[in-house]
C-alpha positions as CSV (number, residue, x, y, z in Angstrom):
1,M,-23.1,12.9,-28.8
2,S,-19.7,14.3,-27.8
3,V,-16.6,11.6,-27.0
4,L,-16.3,13.2,-23.5
5,L,-20.0,12.4,-22.8
6,M,-20.0,9.1,-24.4
7,A,-16.7,8.3,-22.2
8,D,-18.3,9.4,-19.0
9,I,-21.3,7.4,-19.8
10,T,-19.5,4.2,-20.2
11,V,-17.3,4.9,-16.9
12,F,-20.9,5.4,-15.2
13,V,-22.4,2.2,-16.6
14,L,-19.1,0.0,-16.0
15,S,-19.3,1.5,-12.2
16,V,-22.7,0.5,-11.7
17,L,-22.0,-3.3,-13.0
18,V,-19.1,-3.7,-10.8
19,G,-20.5,-1.9,-7.9
20,F,-23.6,-4.4,-8.2
21,E,-21.2,-7.6,-8.5
22,V,-19.1,-6.6,-5.8
23,I,-22.3,-5.7,-3.1
24,S,-24.4,-9.0,-4.4
25,K,-21.5,-10.9,-3.3
26,V,-21.6,-9.8,0.2
27,P,-22.8,-12.4,2.6
28,A,-26.0,-11.3,4.5
29,T,-23.9,-11.2,8.0
30,L,-21.9,-8.6,6.9
31,H,-24.2,-6.7,4.3
32,T,-25.4,-4.2,7.4
33,P,-21.9,-3.3,8.5
34,L,-20.8,-2.7,5.2
35,M,-23.5,-0.6,4.0
36,S,-23.6,1.6,7.4
37,G,-19.7,1.9,7.0
38,A,-20.0,2.9,3.4
39,N,-23.1,5.3,4.0
40,A,-21.0,6.9,6.7
41,I,-18.2,7.3,4.6
42,H,-19.9,9.1,1.8
43,G,-19.6,12.3,3.8
44,I,-17.2,13.4,1.3
45,V,-20.2,14.2,-0.8
46,F,-20.4,17.3,1.5
47,V,-17.0,18.3,0.3
48,G,-18.3,18.0,-3.3
49,V,-21.7,20.0,-2.2
50,M,-19.7,22.7,-0.8
51,L,-17.4,23.0,-4.1
52,L,-20.6,23.0,-5.9
53,A,-22.0,25.8,-3.9
54,A,-19.1,27.9,-4.4
55,T,-19.5,27.6,-8.4
56,A,-23.5,28.0,-8.5
57,A,-24.5,31.0,-10.4
58,S,-27.9,30.4,-11.2
59,V,-31.4,29.5,-9.6
60,L,-31.4,25.9,-11.0
61,G,-27.4,25.6,-9.4
62,Y,-28.7,26.5,-6.1
63,V,-31.7,23.9,-6.4
64,V,-29.0,21.1,-7.7
65,V,-26.7,22.2,-4.6
66,F,-29.6,21.8,-2.2
67,V,-31.0,18.9,-3.4
68,A,-27.4,17.2,-3.3
69,A,-26.9,18.4,-0.2
70,A,-30.2,16.9,1.3
71,F,-29.4,13.4,-0.3
72,A,-26.0,13.6,1.5
73,A,-27.5,14.5,4.8
74,M,-29.6,11.7,4.5
75,N,-27.1,9.1,3.2
76,V,-24.5,10.1,6.2
77,T,-27.4,10.3,9.0
78,G,-28.7,6.8,7.8
79,G,-25.3,5.2,8.1
80,Y,-25.1,6.3,11.6
81,V,-28.4,5.3,12.7
82,V,-28.2,1.8,10.8
83,T,-24.8,1.4,12.7
84,D,-26.3,2.6,16.2
85,R,-29.1,-0.2,15.8
86,M,-26.7,-2.5,14.7
87,L,-24.7,-2.2,17.7
88,T,-27.6,-2.1,20.0
89,M,-27.8,-5.8,19.3
90,F,-24.4,-6.1,21.0
91,R,-25.0,-4.5,24.5
92,T,-26.1,-6.0,27.5
93,G,-29.4,-5.0,29.2
94,R,-27.7,-2.5,31.6
95,Q,-25.9,-0.5,28.4
96,V,-29.3,-0.3,26.5
97,R,-30.4,3.6,25.9
98,S,-33.6,4.2,25.1
């Protein structure tokens, strides 16, 4: 195993542990707004997908780009759907849309 791969794995594991600690400390009343906002901000993943698409040269590369684009689209769409559902709780009877 190369030194760079070991460093990448170390950073990944540490980021997972820190992310879990941060998210687990969020109170339940803030969890939905925080997660919906974070999912919406993850639209930057589309920029990464476009950069990967420009460098894809094989069938495997195109498959990886397609899967990344699909997951990015689901993540961003889910963020907006959760935000919309959360905001409908605060609308009055006349403003609720079906």
